[in-house]
N, C-alpha and C positions, 0 to 999 in steps of 0.2 A: 525344488532346488533350495539349498540353504541360503539364507540372506545374512550377510555380515554387515552389521551396523557400524563397524569400526573400519571397514575396508576403505583404502584410499580412493578406489574407483567410485565415482559419483553416481553411476547409473547401473541398474541391473535390468537386463533385457531377457525376454523369453521369446519363444517362437511366435509367429503370427497367429492371431486368434481370428475366429469368425463369429458371426452373429448368433450361432447356436449356443455360445457359452454364457449368454445372459444379455440383458438390456444394455445398449450403448449409452454410456454416461461419461462423466468427467470427475477428476479428483477433487476433493473438498478443500484443498489447501491453496497453493500459490497461483499466481496469475498466468502461469503457463497453461493451466486447465488441461492437464494431460488426459488423453482419452483412455478410457478403460471399459471393460465389461465386468458386471457384478452379478454373480449368481450364487445364491445359497452360501454367502459369506466368502466366496472365492473371488479373487481379483485376477483379471487377465488384461494386459495392456493392449490398446488398440494400435494398429499399424497405420490407420488412415488419417490420424491427426498429426500434422507436420511438427508440432511443438515437441512431441515425445517419440513418435514413430516407432512404437514397440518397446519403449523403455519406461521405467518408473523409478522414482527414488524410494528409499526405505519408508518414508511416511506414506507414500502412495500404496505400496504393497501391504501395509498394515492397516489401511484406512477402514476396512470392513470390520475390524475388531470392535470399533466403537458402536457399531449397530446392535451388538449384543452385550454391551457393557452392563454390568450389574449396577452401575451408577446412573443409569438412564432415569430421568424423571418421567413419570406417567400419570401423575395426579397433581392438579393445582395445589399450591400451598398458600395458605392465608396465615400470616404470622407464624409460619413454621408448621401449621397443622393442615393435614389433607382435607380438601373440601371438594365439592362438585364444581364442574365448569360453570353452571349457572350461578352458583353462589359467588365464585371468584369473579366472573365478568360483571355480575350485578354490583358487587362491592367496588370494583374499579370504576365503573361508569358513575356510581353514586358519588364516590370521592372526587372524580374529575369535575363533575357538575358543581359540587360544593366549593371546590378550589376556584373554579372559574367564576362562580357567583360572588365569591368574596374578594377576589383579586384580579379578575379579568382573564381574557384568553391566553395571554402571554405567561400566566403563572403555571401553565402546563407545558412541559417540554418533551421533546422526542429525541432520542439518540440512537442512530442506526449503525450499520456495519458494512465494511467493504467485502464481506463474504456473502451478503444477501444476493439472491438472484435479481435480475433486472426487474422482474415482475414485482418482487417484494420491495425493492428500493423505490420503484415508481409509486406503488400503492402507499408506502409509508409517508412519502412526501405529500402525496394527495391527502392522506388521512390527517396529517398535521394541519394542512391549510384549509381543508374543506370541513372535516368533522370537528376539529378542535379550534380552528380559526387562529392558530398560533403561529408566530414568526419564529418560535424557538425550536429549531430543528437543525441538527448537524450530525456528523458521523465520524467514525474513527479513521476513515480514509484521509481526513484532514491531517492525521499524524503521519501519513505515508507519502503520497504523491503530490500534495498540494503545491509545494515549491516548484517542482518541474512543470506542473500544470499552469501555474501563473506565468512562468518564464516563457513557455512555448506559446501560450495564448498571446503573450505580448509580442513574441518574435514572428510567429507564423499565422496567427489568427485562429488557430485551432489546436486543441490539445488531444493528441492520441499517442499513447505511450510509445509504441514503435510505429512510425508512419511508413512502415514497409513490413512485408512478411518476415517472420523470424528466420526463415530459410535463406534470406539474403545475407545474414551474418556469415554463413558458411562460405559464401562466394566472395567475401571481402578480402582485400589484400592487407588491411591493417584495421585494428580496433583499439581505441583507447577507452578504457572502462574505469570510471572514477567512482569510487565508493560503493562497489558491489562485490559481494562474495557468493556468486551463483553456485560455486561448487558445493556449498552447504545450504544455501537458501532455496535454490531451485535447480537441483542437480541435472535434470534432463536438458537444461539450457547448455550445459557444458558440451554436449555432442556437437553443437553448432560451432562453438569456438574451437573444438578439437579438429572438426572438418576444415575450418578455415586455416588453422595452422598446418594441417596435413597437406593443404594445397599450396603451401608456401607463404601464407599470410603471417603477420606478426601481431602479437597481443601486448599492449602496455596497460598495466593496472596501477591505479592510484589508491593507496590505502596506508593508514598508520601502522598496520599489521601485515606480516607476511602470511596471508591467509592461504587456504588451499587454492583459491583462484589465483592469487598472486604468485604462488609457486608454479603455476602453469605458464606464466607470462615470460616473454622474451625480455621484458624490461619492467621493473618494479620501482615506482616512485613513492618512497615511504615518507609521506608528509607528516608534519606535526599536526595533531588534531586541531581542527578549526581554521586551517590554512588553505583549504582547497581553492578558494577564490583567488588568493594571491598566486597560487600555482597556475591556475588557468590564465590569469593576466600575463604571467611571465611566458607561458607557452605562446600566447597570441603575440606578445612583443617579439619573440624570437621568429615566429612564423612570418611576420611582416619584415623584420630586419634581414632575414636570410632569403627573402625572395619567393616564399611559398604562397603568398597572397594571390588568389585568382582574380586579377583586377577586371578581366572581361566579365566574369560571372558577377562580381560585386556591382559593376555598372549596370548590367542588364537585369539583375534579379533582386537587388537589395537597395535599402536606403540606410543612411546613418554611419557608413564606414568611416568617413573622415573624422567625425567626432570620436569614434572609438579608437582610431589610429592615434589621435592626439592624447586621449586619456591613458592609453597603455604605454605611452612613451616613458612615463614615470616608473614603470615596473621592469627596469633592466634586469638581466638574469642574476647578477651578483646580489642585488637587493632581494630578489625573490628567494635565492638560496638561504640568505640570513633569516628570512621570515619562515620559510617552509622546512628548511633542513635538507631539501633535495639538491644535490650537486648540479652545478650548471651543465656539466657534460651530459648528465642523464636527461636533463630537460631538452638539450639540443638533439640528443638522439631520438627522443620521443617525437619531437616536431619533424625530424627528418623522416622517421618511419611513416608518419601520417602524410607529410607533404609529397613524398615520392611514390605513394601508393596510387594506383589507378582508381581503386574503389576503397574508400575508407569510411569508418564510422566512429563517432564519439558518443559514448553511452554514459549515463549517470545512474546511480543507485542511491539508496537512502543515506549512505555515508557522506555523500556530498550535499544532500538535499535537507537533512534534518538539522537545520541550523537556523538561528535567528537572522541569518543572511542567505538562507537557502535559495531564494528566488534569484538574487544577484549572482550567487555561485553558478546556478544552472545557466543564467544569462551569459556569463563569461564563457562557459563551455559551448553554448550555442554560437556566440560570437566567433569563437575559434573555428567551429565547423563551417559557418558561413564564410569566413575569411578564406578558408581552404577550398570553398566552392562545393561543399558536400550535399547539403539538403536539397531535395528536389531532383536528385540524379539517381537513376536506377543503380542499386547496389551500394549506395553511399547514403550518408545522412547523420542526423542526430536522433537519439532515442532515449527515452526514459524506461528503464527496466522496472515496470510496475510490480508491486509486491503482492498485495492481497488478491484472493481468488477472483473477486469481481471488482477490483480496485478501479478498473476502467469504466465498466458499465455503472458501477455504484455511484460515480460522481457525475454521470450524464443525465440522470432522469429525476432529480429533485430531492435527494437527501441532504445536499449541501444548503447552508443557510441562505445562500445568495442565488440559487439556481432553480429553474423550472425544467421540465422534461425537454429533451433535445439539446441539452447544454445551453439553454436559453438563460439570459440574466433576468432575475426576478424583478428588477426595477426598470426593465424595458417595456414601455406601454404596448408595443405591438406583440411582444412575447406574452404579456399578461392576457391580452385580448384573445390570442389564439388558444392558449391553454384553458382559460376560463370558459370559452365556447365548447371545448371538448368536455369539460367537467360539468357543464350546464349550470354555471354560476355567473354572477356579475363580476367583472374584472375588479370592481372597487371592493369586493369582498375578499380578495386575495391579500393576505398580509404582505408586508415588505421584508427586507433582509433581516435576519436575526443574528445572533451571536455565533461566532465560530466555535469549534469544538472545545478547546480548553477554556475559552471565555465563558462558554455555556456551563461547563462543569464547575468552574470557579464561582459562578453566580448562584448556584443551586442553594436554596434555603436561606438566601440573604434577603434583606428587607425589599430590595427591588428586583430580585431574581425569581426564577420559577420555584413553585412550592411542590410540584409533582413532576415525576419523570417516568416516561415509558421508554424502556431500553430493549433494543433488539439486536442480537448478534454482536455484542461487544462486552468487554470485561475491563472497564477502566480502572478498577481497583488494582489491577496488575499492570495495565498497558499505558495508563496516562502519566505524564510527567508530574513530578511532585505528588506522587500517588497517595501519600499519607494525607496530605491536604485534601485531595479529591475524596477520599474515604470520609473525612469529617464533613464535607459538604453533602454527600449522599446521606449521612446520618441526620443532617439537619432538615431533610425533606419531610413534608407531611405525608407524601405518598411516593413510594418507589416500586415500580412494577418492572420485573425482568422476565423476558421471554427467552428461554434456553432449554437445551435438552439434557444439561448436567447442572449440578449445583456449583457454579463457578463462584469465585470469591466475591463477586459483585452480587450474584443471585442469593448468596447466603445472607446478605444485608437486607434483602428486599421484604417489603410488606406482603407482596403478592409475587409468586413465581408461577408462570404459566408454561407447562411442558410442551415443547415443540417437536416437530419432526426434524430430521436432519437430511443431509445431502442426498443420500441414496433412496430416501423414502418419499420424494416429491419430484415433480417435474418443473422445469423452468429453463430460462436462458441465462448464460453468462457471457461476458465479453472479455476476451483474454488480452494479454499485454500488447498484441499486435492489432487490436481493433477487430478481431474476428468474433462474430456472434456465434455462440455454440449452444447446442441443445442438451440439457441434462434431463435424462429420462428416469422416471421412477423405477428402481430396480429391486426394491424390497418393501414389504408391508411394514408400516410403523407399528409400534407396540400399542395395544389398546389404551386410550386415554390421551395420547399425544395428538396435537392438532398443528396444521401448517400455520405459519404467520398470517397468510392471507385469510384463513378461516378465523383466526383470532381477531384481526382487524375488522372483518365483517361482523363478528359477534359484538364487538364494542361499538361499531357504527350503528348497528341495529338499536342498541340501547341508547345511543345518543341521537336517534331520530333520523339517520340517513343511510340506513343499511342498503338501500337499493343502489347507491352509488359505489358500492364496494363488493364486487363479485369475488368469489373465492377460487374460481377456476383459473389457473395460470394462463391458459391460451386466451381466454376472454380478456384478462388483464393485459396480455401482450398486445392484442389487437387494439385496445385503447391506447396503450403506450405508442404504438405505431402512429395513430392519428395525432397524438399529442406531440410527438417529435417531428412530424412532417414539416419540412421547411426550415428546421433548426440546423445547427451545425452538426450535431449527432443525429442525422436523419435515418430512422429505422423503417420508414413507412413502406419500403419495398421488400422488407424482410418478413418471411413467414416461417412457421415451424417446419412446413413442408420443404421450403427451400433449404433451410439449415440442414435438415436431415439428408437431403439429396446431394447437397454440395459440401458436406462436412464443415459447415460454417460459412457465413457471409460477412464480408468486410463492410463496415459503415464508412462514410455515408453511403446509403443505398436508398434513394428516393423512389417512390412509386411512380412509374412512368407508363404511359399508354403504349400499347403494342408490345414490343420486346421488353422483357424485364430488365431493369438496371443491373449491370453485372457486379455491382459492388465496387469498392475502391481500395485495392490493397496498397497503392502507392499514391496518396492524395496530392502530392506537391509537384508532380512531374510537369504539369502545364502552368503552374502558378500557385502562390500561396493564398491562404484564405483571408487575406487582408483586403481592404477596399480597392487597392491599386494592384493587387496580385504580387507585391514585393515583400520580402522578408525584411524585418526591422532589426538592425544592430543597435544596441542600447548601451551607452557607456555606464559602467559600474566601477566601484572602487572597493578594495579590501578594507576590512576593519576587523579588530581583534574579536575573539569570542565574547559573548555577553558577560561571561564570568571567566576571567583569566586566572592563571595560577598565581599564588603569592606565598608568603612565608608559612602561613597557617595551613593552606591547602596547596602543596607544591606540585601535585601531579595532575595530569589530565585523565579523566575517566571517559571512556567511550563504551558504548553498548551495541549489541547486535544479536544475531540468531546463531544457533548451532544446528548441526545436521539433523539431529533426532527430533527437534521440537519446532513448533510453529506458533508465532504470535504470543498470546498470553499463556499458551500451554494448556488451556482448558480442555482441549481435546487430546493432544499428544501425551500429556502427563497421565492420561488414563489408559494408555496402551502399553501393555507390559513390556514388549521388546524395546520400545522407545525409552521407557523409564529405566530399563536395565542399561541401555547404552549411555544414557545421560541422566543420572538420578537426581542431581541437585545443582544448585548454583555454584559456580566457581569464579575465581578471580585470576586472571592471567597477568603475570608480571615478569619483568626482565630479570635474568640471573644477577646482574649487578645490584638491582634494587633489592632483590631477595637476600643477597649476602649482607647488605647494609642493615637490613631488618632482622637478620637471624632467622629467616623463614626458609623452610625446606618444603618440597612438594608434599601435599597432604595436610599441612598445617591449616588450622582455621585462622582466617584473617578477617579483620573488620575494616570496611571502607567507610569513610565519612565524607559528607559534603555539607554545605550550609543548610541543607534541608533535613538531614537525618543520617542514619547509619544502616548498613546492611552487612551481613556476614557471608562468607563463602569459603570454599576449599581452595587453597593456593595451588595454581599450576604455573610452574616456572618454566619460561620458554623464551628463547632468544629471538623468536619471530616478532616480538613486540618491541617498541621503542623503550628505552630506559626511563623515559619521563611519562609513560602512559600505562594505564590499567584498562583491562577489558573485562566486562561482565555480560553474560547473556541475560536478556530481559524476560525470559519465559516463566520466571518465578515471582511470587509476591515479595515485595521488598526492594527489589533492584531499582525500580522507577521511583522509590522514595527519594533517591539521590539526584535524579536528573532535573535539569533547569527548565522551567516553563516559559523562559523568555521567548517572545513570539516574533517571527518574521513580519515586518510591517505590511507586506503585501499578501502573503499566502496565509498568514496566521499559523504557520508551522512552528511548533515548539523546538527548542534547541536540545534535542535528545542526544546528539552525538558528541557533545563535549561539555564538561563542567569541571570546576576545580575540585580536587579530592585529596584526601590523605588516607594512609593505610597503616595499620598496625597489626601485630601478631596478637591473637586472642590470648588472654592471660593463661587459660588452662592448657594452651598448646596442644589441644586434642589433635591427634593424627587420624586421618581417614584412610582406611585401606583402599 
């Protein structure tokens, strides 16, 4: 059937498939991890995975095209020249040893990705700490879900994106979604919102733009960029003042409400309207929709989270959900709509600078002892916490920073904030090694590029946004010359004298991950490949239990929260302006995000012809009033400036955006040159979603057809 990449409908479905059409696997892109079959380059959606249940978005339908891309890497590159695998690995190991000998173990750093399988994320964290003995490891998931993770760990004692099955969304009576545009970022999610609304439920969307998701909503709260926290405080003020607080629930299941009640008294609705631009009447209507619903959910996405106050913003929305009595009730709750394919599992098993497998803290003596025993090392040999993602990138090549970097599954030259500065830091390294299956913008800068297999060419597990551990099966043979990340890590470990600790078989690695996670918050010890296949996924925590297998935990908070006393914590927070507010020189807010056709840094999707035809280049969305003042018409080239640099794009004039705001998609190199690396003090999340900017029409006035 023909596929329209411009169609307003977010999901394309086909008839049910069966296992004769190819190995059962999962999409390589977002955290829905839609089920699909792949055979001889043909994609067929699976009906048995609740996240997509027979539907796929355009990116999913075209995912197989990358398997045969002429841009695939199949030979290691050393300073741009093809070499053998032995020559490449020998060179990397020799340079690592030289850097360590001259500067110590922390002079070698590792940077991972939220798209790596659980097995690879686990093995990467182990490799850093056992083979390299470095504390300098983090991953690009720090740029995605870290603020929500920090907030819900503080509130609930456990971070799981959706602490309920995604199918619960369809049965809700009301959903408030702050800062998410799933109609473009993960279209199959929309089926659950559509089912909810078809059943009489109501949708409230918080966003500075009238996005495709906001157009679905019953109520759109169009906030000024950087003011989501003030809005959440105002909604909570109204909920308490208008009698929607569930006082019995608060007394029985939470602590901290009185302090929060006192703190939000200062955020009366009229004050919030002045800060956010959202009319009081619309705020009251949003609270009424949530407060009168029998089953309600509060969800957040990157728009609310990617701020230097992102942890506090999510905390304020969690406080709202708790005040209404939602978390820990079947069919209700708070959830973070995780973005990257393995954004959940990728942060559970050791890629983060401060974590060990099982979502354990690396500075916890008991956690260190448990994991060290599984790894067969002395706990004192484990390094402590390292730098967070941007701080790690910012330190590269500096006198006290790492001199070598091994990079897996990430493209920070495009995706990192203040990307021009990050590129300069990468250039300052003594050694940059990139493992990828295409020559991304970051790989093009590397001393050594190691060609890897990709999603359909290897097996492993992924954990989707609802905490369901899924099995990705190999569905295609990799091209000769490509190796899996696990094989690459084993090859390097052998040359560093510890190859026996790093098996390359994913099932063997997963069995070790199970032991390492046992007893942790994210306990996978009762999950096996066989169970995942038989049950189409298993929810963690799932400890190994004698006798009857543990059923898994689709709704972990029904009987109590994961805090020492079983109660959720409400935490007072206060609004503050963006780290960089508008002024006379930079009078506009710039916000960034995704578009339907592309994913993350675009290293994959920009190499798929139908997707590049649908969205060929970066654009700048601006309001008609602003365009008229500038003399800009649709198709003109415009230049956006911030305090960090400038980027150009094609003008799209659209009344769906605020007159004081610009929007640019971040899938192309140059856009994140503009963004602000100011960090959240708790999560270390950069402030991607708002910075001060100016715009001008390019002098040549070139019109793009």
